[in-house]
C-alpha positions as CSV (number, residue, x, y, z in Angstrom):
1,M,49.1,262.1,73.6
2,A,51.1,260.1,76.0
3,D,54.9,260.4,75.9
4,Y,55.3,256.6,75.8
5,Y,53.1,253.6,75.1
6,T,53.4,250.0,76.1
7,P,52.8,247.5,73.3
8,A,49.4,246.8,74.7
9,Q,48.5,250.5,74.9
10,L,49.7,251.0,71.3
11,A,47.8,248.1,70.0
12,V,44.5,249.4,71.6
13,K,45.2,252.9,70.4
14,L,45.8,251.9,66.8
15,G,43.5,248.9,66.5
16,I,46.1,246.3,65.7
17,S,47.3,243.3,67.5
18,E,50.2,243.2,70.0
19,A,51.6,240.3,67.9
20,R,51.8,242.7,64.9
21,I,53.6,245.3,67.0
22,A,56.0,242.6,68.2
23,E,56.6,241.5,64.7
24,L,57.4,245.0,63.5
25,E,59.7,245.5,66.5
26,S,61.5,242.2,65.9
27,K,62.1,243.2,62.2
28,G,63.6,246.5,63.4
29,V,60.9,248.6,61.9
30,L,59.8,249.9,65.4
31,D,62.4,250.6,68.1
32,A,61.1,249.8,71.6
33,K,62.9,251.2,74.6
34,L,63.3,249.2,77.7
35,K,62.4,251.1,81.0
36,N,62.1,249.3,84.3
37,G,61.9,246.0,82.6
38,K,59.1,246.9,80.2
39,L,59.0,247.8,76.6
40,F,57.8,251.3,75.5
41,F,57.3,253.1,72.2
42,S,57.6,256.8,71.9
43,S,54.7,259.1,70.9
44,R,56.5,259.8,67.7
45,Q,56.6,256.1,66.8
46,A,52.9,255.9,67.7
47,H,52.1,258.8,65.4
48,D,54.3,257.4,62.6
49,L,52.7,254.0,62.9
50,H,49.2,255.6,62.8
51,V,50.1,257.5,59.6
52,A,51.6,254.4,58.1
53,L,48.5,252.3,58.8
54,R,46.3,254.9,57.1
55,L,48.8,255.1,54.2
56,A,49.0,251.3,53.8
57,R,45.2,251.0,53.7
58,K,44.8,253.9,51.3
59,Q,47.6,253.0,48.9
60,R,47.3,249.2,49.3
61,V,50.9,248.7,50.2
62,S,52.5,246.7,53.0
63,L,52.7,248.3,56.4
64,E,56.5,248.0,56.2
65,R,56.6,249.9,52.9
66,A,54.2,252.6,54.3
67,L,56.5,253.0,57.3
68,E,59.4,253.5,54.9
69,R,57.5,256.2,53.1
70,V,56.7,258.0,56.4
71,E,60.4,257.9,57.3
72,E,61.2,259.3,53.8
73,M,58.8,262.1,54.5
74,H,60.6,262.9,57.7
75,L,64.0,262.9,55.9
76,C,62.6,265.1,53.1
77,Q,61.3,267.6,55.7
78,A,64.6,267.7,57.4
79,I,66.7,268.4,54.3
80,G,64.0,270.5,52.5
81,C,63.0,268.4,49.5
């Protein structure tokens, strides 16, 4: 897995549109980093978005809600729920 993905690379990898990625970034759901004038997403964000996409489809919830659940899972693992 790459360390960082451009929005275009992430869109291809996950099978979603760049517009959807931009929408999630503008809502603050994804946090792009600016390097050399280009936006990049970390491999962790790519993984979390992949898990959230599968969760959203399986549980029939919004992608934003699925991303919240993925974040809750990370927090729970960190504090030992």
